[in-house]
N, C-alpha and C positions, 0 to 999 in steps of 0.2 A: 381413508384416502382423501386428500384435500381436493377442493374444486379445481385448483390449478393443475394438480397432477392428473386428475381425471380428464381434464380438457386436453392435456398434452397427450395422454394415451389415445383419446379420440382422434386428435390431430394426426398422430402417427399412423393410425389405422386408415384414416381417410386418405392420407398421402399415398399409402400403398395400394388403395383400391379405387380411388376416385377417377384416375385418368382413364380415358376411353378411346376407342378408335377415332382417330382424327384429331387428337389433341395437339397435333403438330401445327405447323405454320399455316397450312391451308393454301389456297390459291392466291393469286396476286390481287384479286378484286377488293379484298378486305384489307385496309391499310393498318399496319401496326403503328400505334402511337409512338412518337419520338419525344414525348414530353419528359421532363426531368422527373425524378422519383417524387419530389414534393408536389409538383404540379399534377402528376398522375393521381396521387392520393387525394389532393384537394378536389379534383374533378370527380373522382369516384365517390367521395363523400357527398358532393353536391347533387349527384344523381339519385342519392337515397337520403332524403332529409330525415327519415326516421332515425338515422344514426344519432342525430342531435336532440331528439325528443327527450326532455327531462335530463339533459346532460349535466346540468349544474348540480342537481340532487345526487346523481350518480357519482360525480366528482367529490361531493361533500362526504359521501360514504367512503369513497376511496381514501380521502385525506385522513378520516378518523381511523380507518382500518390500517393505514400505513403508519400513522402516528403511534398506534398501539404497539408497534414493533420496538419502540424505544422504552417501553415500560420496564422490561426486565433490566436493561443496563442502568436505568435511573434507580430502580429498587436496589440493585447490587451496590451502587455507589452510596446511597443513603444508609443502607444497613451497615456497610463497611465503615463509613465515616462517623455515623451517628448512632449506631446500634449498641454501643457500649455505655455502661453506667460510668459517669466521670469519676476517676480516682479508684475504681474497684477492679477494673479489667473484666468485669462480668457483663454478659449480654443483657441489654434492656429488653426483656421479653415482651413487655407491653408495646414498646415502639416497633419491635420486629413483627409482632402479631398484627398491629394496625397497618404496617407497610405491606405485609403479605395479603391481608384482606382487601385493602384498597387495590393492590395489584390484581387480585383475582377478579374483582368487580370490573375493573377497566378492561381486562382481557376478555371477559364475557361480552361487554359492550362492543369491543373491537371485533369479536367473532360475528356478532349480529350484523354489524355494519358491513363486514366482509361478505356475508351471505346476501344481504340486500344489494350490494354493489354487483355481485356476480349475476343475480337474477335480473336486475335492471339492464345490465350490459348485454346479457344473452338475448333478452327480449328485444332490445333496440337493434342489435345486430341482425337477428333473424328477420325482423320486420324490414330492415333496410336491404338485406340481401334478397328477400322475396321480391321487393320492388325492382331491384336491379335485374333479377332473372326475368321478371315480366316484361320490363322494357326491352331487354336484349332479345327475348323470344319474339315479341311483336315486331321488333325492327327486322329480324331475320325474315319474317313473313312479308314485310313490306318490300324487301329486296326483289329485284326482277329475277325471272327464271334464269336469265343469262348470267347474272351475278352469282346466283346460287349454284349453277352448274359449274362455275369456275372454281368452286370450293369443294373439298371433300365433305360429304354430308356429316361424317363424324366430327370434323373440325368445327362445323357450325354448332353441332349439339354440345361439343365440349365447352364452347365459349359460354353456353347457358348453364352448364352443369358443373363440370370439374373445375373450370377456371373460377367460377364463383365459390366453389368449395374451398379453393385455396385462399380466397379472400376471407371466407368464413373462419378458416383455421387461424389466420392472423388476428382477425378482429376479436375472436373469442379466447385466444390463448396469448398470442404475441401482443395484441393490443392491451389486454388486461395486465400482462407483465410490464408492458411499457409504462402504463399509468402508475402501477404500484412501485415499480423500480425507480421511476423518476422521482416520485414522492419520497421514497425511502432514501434515495441519494441526497435529496434536498434536506430532509429532516435530520439525517445522520450528520451532514455537513454543519448544519446550524448548531446542533447539540455539541458536536465535537469542538466547534469554535467557542462555545460557552465554557467548556472545560479547559481548552488550551488552543489558542489561535496559532501558536507556534507549531504544535503537532499537526494541526489541520492543514496548514500550508505544506508541511512535510509530506503528508499523505497525498495531497493533490499533485505535488511536484513528481512523486513516484508514478502517478497514474496518467499524467498528461501525455507521455509518449504513446501509451496504449490507445488513448482517445483519438489521437491523430492517425495512428495506424489503422484503427477500425474505419475511420472515415475514408481513408484511401482504399481499403479493402471493399468498401461498399460498391464501388463501380465495377470491380472485378466480379463480385458475387452476382450483381444484377445481370451481367451478360452470361455468366455461367449458368444461372438458374433458368434463364430464358431458353438457353440451349438444351437444358434438361427437359423442359416442357415440350420442346420441339421433337427431341429424340424419343421421348416417351410416346408422343402422339404417333410418330412414324412406326414405332414398334407395335403399338396396340392396333393401329390401322391395318398393318400387315397381318397381324394375328386375326383380327376380325374378318378380313377378306378370306383368309384360308378356312375359317370356320364356316362362313356362309357358302364358300365355293368348294367345300370338301368333295362333293360328288364329281365336280369337273376335274379336280386334282387327281382323284383316283381313276377316273375314266381315261385320262391322258397319261397316267403313270408318271406324274411330275412330283412325287412326294420328296425325292431327294433334292431337286432344284428348289422346291418350296421351302424345305427345311433349311437349306443354305441361306435363303433370303431371310427367313426368320432369325437364324443365327446372327446374320450381319446386323440386323436392326437391334437385336438384344445386346450384342457386344457394343454397338455404337451408343446405346442408352447407358450401358454400364460405364463406358469411358466418360461420358458426360457427367454421370452421377458421381463417379470417383473424383473427377477434377473439381466439381463443385464442393464436395465434402472436404477435399484436401484444403481448399481455400478457406472454407468456413471453420475448419479445425485449427487453422494456423493461429488464431487468436487465443485459444484455450490454454496451451502450455505457457505462452507469453504472459497471459493475465495471471496464471498461478505463480509464475516467477516474480512478477511485479508485486503480487499480494504478499508473498513471503518476505520480499525486501522491505515492503512498507511496514509489516508487523515487526520485523527486526529493528528497523529504524525507530519506530515508535517506542519500543521497549528501551532501547539505548537512550534516546533523547528524553523519554519520560523519566527515567531514573535520574538523569542529570538535572532535569527541571525539578524533580522531587527533592533532590539534595539542596537546591536553592530555595525550596519552599514555594515554588510556583504552581505545584500540583500535588494533591493529596493521593494517598494510596488508593482510596476508593475511586477517585476520579480517573486515575490511570487504568485501573481494572475496567471501569465503565467505558473508558476510551477504547480499550482493546476490543470490547464487545461491539462498540459502534463502528470500529474499523471493519469488522466482519459484516455488519449491515451495509457498510459502504462498498465492500468488495463484492458482495453477492450480486448486485445489479451488473457490475462489470463482468463477472463470470458468465452471466446470462446473456450478455450483449451479443455473443455469437449466435445463439439460438434465436434470439429476437430478430437479428439481422437476416438470418436464414428465412424465417417466416415472412419477414417484411419483403424480401426480394421475391419470394414465391407469390405473395399477394400482389405486389406491384406488377409482376409479369402477367398474372391473371387479369388485373385491372386493365393493363394495356391491351390485352387481347379482347376483352369485352368492349373497351372504348373503341378498338379497331372496328368492331361491328357497328357500334352506334355512330361512329364518325363517317361511315360509308353512306353517302347520300343515295337514296333510291333513284334510279334513273327512269323508273316508271312511277310518276307521282300522281297521287289521287287529288283531283281538284277540290275535294272536300265539299263543304257547304255551298261553295260557289259553282259546283259542278252541275251539268245539265241532267235533268231527270227525263228519261225516255218513256213515252206512253206505251202501254201494252198493245200488242198486235204484231202481225208478220213484219219482219225487218227487211229493209232494203239496204244494200251495201254498195259503196262506190270506192274504187281505188283510183286515185289521181296521180299519175306519174310517180308511183311508189318505187323506191329503191332501198336496198338494205345491204349493209356490209358488217360482218362481225368485227369487233375491235381487232385491229392489226391484220385483218384479212382482206381478200379481194371481194368485190361485190357479189352477192349471191342472188340478188333480185335487182333488175334494172328496168326502169320505164314501164312498170305495170299499170295499165289504165283499163279497168274493167268495171262493169256494173252487174250486180246480182239482184234481180228483181225480187220483191217480197213474195214469199210463198213458193218459191221454186226450189227444186232439189238439184244441187250441183255436185257432180263428181269431179274430183281433182286427181289427175293421173300424171305420171311422168317417171322417168328413170331416177334411181337414187342420186341425190345431189342436184336435182334439177331446180329446186327452190320451192317445191310444193309445201313442205313442212314449215318453212319460214313464212310462206303466204298465210297459212292458217294461224300461226302464232301472232302475226301482225293483225289479223282479223279479230282475234280475241284479246288483243292488247297485252299479251304476255311479253311483247317487245314493241317498241315504237320505231317507225321507219326512219332511216337516216335521210331520206329524201321523200318529198311528196306527202300526201294526206290520205288517211282512211276515214271515210264518212259512214256513219250509221244513221239511217233515216235523215240524211243531210247534215248531221252534226259531226264535227271532228271528234274522233274517239278520245283525243287527249282532253276534251272538254267535258266528257261524260263522267259523272260521279261513279266511283267504283261500285258502290252499293247497287246503283241502277244497272250498270253494265253487267254485273255478275247475276242479277236477277233475270235479265233479258237474254244473256248469251251464256251458254253452257258448252264446255268442251269435254268430250269423252276421249281420253287418250287410248293408245293401243293397249296398254296394260293398265286397266282400271285398278287403282290401289284399294285394297280392302284392309280394314282394321281388324285386329284380333278381338272380335266380338261376334254377336249373332248375325245371321243373315238379315233379319229385320232391322237391326241397328245400323248395318251398313247401307241398306236402302234408305233408311230414315235420315241418314247423314245429310241428304240434300234438302230435307224439310223436317226438322226435329219434331214439330208438333203433329205430324201425320200419325194417325191411329193404325192399329193392325188391320182394321177393316179397310181402310183406305189403301194400305199397302197391298192387301190381297186383291182389291179391286183393280189396282194398277197392273198387277201381275196378270190378272185375267184379261184385261183390255189389250195387253201385248201378246195374248195367246200363249201364255206360259203357265197356265193353271195346272196342267198335267205335270209339268216339271216340278213345280212347287209341291204338289201332292206326293210326288215320288220321293221327296226328301224325308228322312226319318223324323225330324222334329219341325218341319215346316219353317216358319219364320224364325223359330228359336234355334235353328241349326247353327252350331258354331262353325265359323269359316276358317279358324286357325290364323296364325301369323301370316300376313300378306295374302290371306285367302288360300293357303296351301292345302286346306282340307277339301277344296273344290277343284274340279278340273279347269283347264284353261278356258274351255268353252263356257263353263258355268260362271266363271269370273266375268266373262264378257256379258253374259246375261244379267248379272247383278248390276254391272255398270250401266247397262241400257235401262233397266228398271229405275235405277237411281236418277238417271237423266230425265226419265218420264215423270217421276215424282216432282222434280224441280220445275217442270212445265215451262221451259224456255221458249222465247220467240225465235231465236236463232240457235240452231243446234250445229255444232262443229264436231265431226267425228274423224279420228285417225283410226281407220279400220284395222283391226288386228289381223296379223298374217299367220297366226298359229294354226296348225292343222287341227281340225275338230272332226268328230264322227259325223256321218250323214244326218242323223237325227238332230244333233245340236246345230248343224249348219242350217237346217230347215227352220229351227226355232229362232236362230239369230236373224235370218233373213225376214221371217215373219214379224219379229219384234221391230226390226229396223223399218219395215214398211209402215207399220202402225205408228212408230215413234216419229217418223218424219212427215207423216200425213198432216197437211194443213199448216205447216210451219216452214220457214226458210231453213234449209239445211245445206251444209257444205261438208262433203265426205272425201277424205283421202282414200281413194278406192284401190284395194289390192285384190278384190274379187271381180271377175268379169260380170257377174250378175248385178253388182252394184252400179257399175258404169252403164249397163244396159237399161237399168230401171230409172236412171236419172233423167231429169228434164233436159239438162245440158251437161256437157263435159268440157272442162278446162284442161288443156294439155300443156304441161310445162316442159320446157327444154332449155338448158343452158341459162337459167335465171330469168326466163321470160315466158309469156304465154304464146306458144307456137300455133295452137289451133283452138277453135271453140265451135261447138255445135252439138247436135244430138248424136247419139251413138250411131244411128243408121247413116247420118250424113258423113261422119268422120271415117267410118269403115269404108265407105265408097270412094274416099279420096286418098291417094297415095300420101304418105306422111308419117309423122311420129306415131299417131294413134293407130293407124293401120298396122304398123310394125308391132306395137305393143299388143294389139288385139291378136295378131297372128301368133305371137309368143304365148299369150294366154291359152289360145286354142291348142297349141302344141303341148303345153304343159299339162292340160287337163285331159288330153286324149289317152 
């Protein structure tokens, strides 16, 4: 099996399996590039300079490999015209033997050059695509949480994986054929012109309409294959959601409705695929018809030229071989255009990521480095509104003294989550300033900010690895002894001892091998290992057993001791233990004070407290 055939098989398999949940259009935050096809390819190649490494040597091998394709027609012509002993009508075996031997040597050289061309092309493309993946992946992580949340997670993943795979399929199959076919077309044309310029003009006249038709079809194919990528993403996104949410679907007996939704996305994908394939296949029968007309025209015109002595029999036979070399790239044009449009669609989606400017920018080397120690925070006339929405925070001006424990409470939608996101610079305020130790957060280097400030979300994400590796994620150099000491300092040694494999206990995908309470414990130990100066916690609301509740509270007390902490409190005990409570209502801070002070005064907090008491009775 040839290298090109193997690559085509690989390409077809990848096209069937590489798409993933979210390969669709995604949300509005990531712009789709509107560049022309040529501009898109040029920009894509510029992002990965490895594509051009050693390109001239690769092209030299390609020229030799392509030139080798005309060896057989030339050999046939020479043997036909010069392989007979003059006057005898007998074959000149010495001449034929020399011609065949020379032909064999040249074919071996051609095969070696073809192998070297493939190896160099594959190495260059894989290096370039790896660079493209790394750039896209890192840029995704540079985007703000708001931008990421506006996208389906699978869509972001697909731009780094399956979209790049589409580019890979073209670069390693379509790109190879494009180089070889272009060279083959040029060499066949030149050699045909050497034999007969009249027949060469005739062949080109036959194929010119096909070339103009393919160019017109390119625009239609581009739009059609972009639609295929979008519909495939919608389909696999829906399938992925139903697999992950299978338990919820069964619990609510929505299998039939879910099945209809899957059917709709599958049929929409089928329609898009069929339309794209119908367009791409339109060239094939037309090109076969043109090829047949060209061959017939060459035979008729060649015989007439032969009668006039303008072409020999051997030259006419060789010319017919060369016409087949000329036709072959034309016949492959459809498949090459298919892969090119898929690759261009993938490049546009990757460029859409890279063209999205992060709205939370790292000041980099010019950023301020914060010294270690308890952190003081000041909000000055801070306001925030999500894009296209009403303000969710207005006129917030508060100071959090270093070393204090603050509980943030409020009804759902009151602005408390937005408050802590601004505090950790997951978002920037649309009005006002957030100061950390007197420095505007926007001037603090990310590296310094992430060392000093750690946020523990409601659902601490766990990776599919061991318990120790998940804790060590906050500080990779930490030893097992340090991890065990941290667990003991948080009063969780008995919990760790109760696990079958201790720190080596596998947690499963997303921590599913642990209970909800145990996942919270892992998140707290991870934060402790990070040793932040400002700790921000979005306290989990999941119900846990009494023993785990005690462990969590004990760990929180020790974790927040001696450092500034801000906790979105969902437990009454957390608000009671805080030094101060910030009470949010309707996008602002309605009350502030200790738990005892606020309970004694009528207002939002007293109402929340009464609700807590009733729910725990």
